N, C-alpha and C positions, 0 to 999 in steps of 0.2 A: 538315524538315518531320517531323510527326506520321505515326504510320499510320494515321490517321483526318480525316475532314473533317467539318464541320458546315453546313449550309446553314440559317441563320436564318430565312429565309422559312418552309422546309419546318418548324420547330419552330411558328412562329406559326401557320402553318396545322393544323397538328395540336392546337395549342391551342383554334382557334374548333370542332374536332370534340369536343372536351371539353368545351367550354362548352355546344355543341349537345346533347351528352348529359345533361351535366347540367339542362339546361331541359327536356330532354323527360320526366326522371326526375322532374322537379318538379312537370310536368303531369301524369304519372301520379300523383304523392302526393297530389297535390290532389282528383284524380278519385277515388282511392281513400277519401280521407278523406270526400267526400262520400256515396260508397255506403254506408261504415260508418253515418256520421248518419243517413242516409236508411234504412238497412234495418235498424237496432238495435232497433227497437220490433215488427219483424215475425218474433220468435225465437218466438213461440207461449207459451201458458201452459201445456203440459204439464211433465212433468220433465224433458225434454232441453232444450228451451227454457229453462228455470230454469238448470239447470245449464251451459248455454253462455253465458247473461247474466251468472253468477258469474265465469265464466272468460274473459269476451270483453275486458274492461280491459286485463289483463294481456298476453293475445294482441296485442292492436290496440299497447299498449307497444311491445310487441318489433319488431311489424311495422314502425312508423313508426320506430321508433330505429335499425334496420337501414336502412330508405329514405334517414334521415337521412345515416347514417355513409356511404353510397354517393353520396349527392349531394354531400357533403363532398370526400371524396376523389376525385371527377371534377373538381370545382373547383380542388381543389388542384394536380392534374395540370394542368389548364389555366394556371394561375399560374404552376408551377413552369418549364413548358414556355416562357412569354413571358419569364421571367427568365431563363432560359439562352439565350435568342435575342437578347436584349438583351445580356447579357454578351459572348456570341461579336461582336454587333455593334460593342460599343464597343472591342475588340481589334482588330478589324478596320479599324475607322475612329476611329481615336482623335480627339477634340475637337480641334480647332486652337487652340492657345494664342498669343494676342496679347501681344506684349510692350507 
């Protein structure tokens, strides 16, 4: 016996947690995109608004690239937890071979 044990069910449950976090993060991304799109034209016509309008595309790009990387990472963790759980299940309950 090794020095640790794994409960595949626990890995599956944690995978669902990460999937829910990814889903919630995606909802936030959609809401934030809508807010940027809605409020983009309210920057004002003064020099501050003009300067922000010049910098906004790069700022938005960075924000949304970071959010995408975060969501992708959460989805990878969820997927990897499920793969690990299935691997442990396969070892503990190998398929029955019929001759």
